[in-house]
N, C-alpha and C positions, 0 to 999 in steps of 0.2 A: 156224099162220097168223102172218104178220108184222104188227106194229102199224103203222098208218099215222100219219104225222106230223100233228099237229093244227095248224090254222092259227094264225098269230101273234096274230090278234085273236080272243079267245075270251071270251065273256060280259063284254064291256066292258074287257078287259085288253089292254094293248099292252106288249110286251116285259116281261111279268110285273108291270106296274104297274096298279093299279086306277085308275078315274077320280078317285076321291077323292085318291089319292096324287099323281097328276099335277096336280090342282087345288091341293093343298097346296104342291107344289114350285113351281108358278107363283106362288102367293100369297107364299111365302117369298122368291122372287126379287124380286117387286115390293116387298116390305117392305125387303129388303136394299138395293135401288136407292134407295128413299126415304130410308133411313137414311144412305146414302153422300152423297146430296144435302144432307141436313140437316147432316151432319158437315162437308161442304165449306163450306156457308153459314156455319156456326158458326165454323169456323176463319178464314174471311175476315173475319167481324165481329170476332173476337178480335184479329186482326192489326191491323185498323183502330183498335180500342180501345187496343192496345199502342202504336201509333204516336201516337195522340192523347195518351196519357199521357206518352210520352217527350217530345213537343213541349211539353206543359204543364210538365213537370219542368224541361226545359231553360230555358224562359222564366222560371220561378220562380227557378232558380239564377242566371240573369243578373241579374234584378232584385235578388235578395238580395246578390249581389256588389257591384252598384252602390250599394246602400244602405249596405253595410258600408264601402265605400271612402269614401262621403260622410261617414259617421259618424266614421271615423278622421281624415279631413281636418279635420272640424269640431273634434274633440277635440284634435288636435295644434295647431290655431290657438289654442285657448283656453289650452293649456299653455305655448305658446311665449312668446318674449320681446317680442312686438310689442304687448302690451296696455297698459292704463293703468298708469302708474308714478308714484309719489309722488317728489317731488324730495327730496333730502337736506336742503335748507334749510327745508322745512316748508310 
């Protein structure tokens, strides 16, 4: 006697997978999707923070350069020859 083929759905299995396996695969896919979204959100926030940091650093450097220029100008004017001088006659 020849064996007859069994149907694809047998005791809750489809294509050799149990209901539990299908449920876990779906759960894993949902988890992966959530993680991808979190990664995307995190990367967007990090880019914004990097941009904010770069902007703040640029402003700091500009102010620092301005302060250094002012300080040098002030020090050069005090060293220079235009200040108070005593006359040779007393």
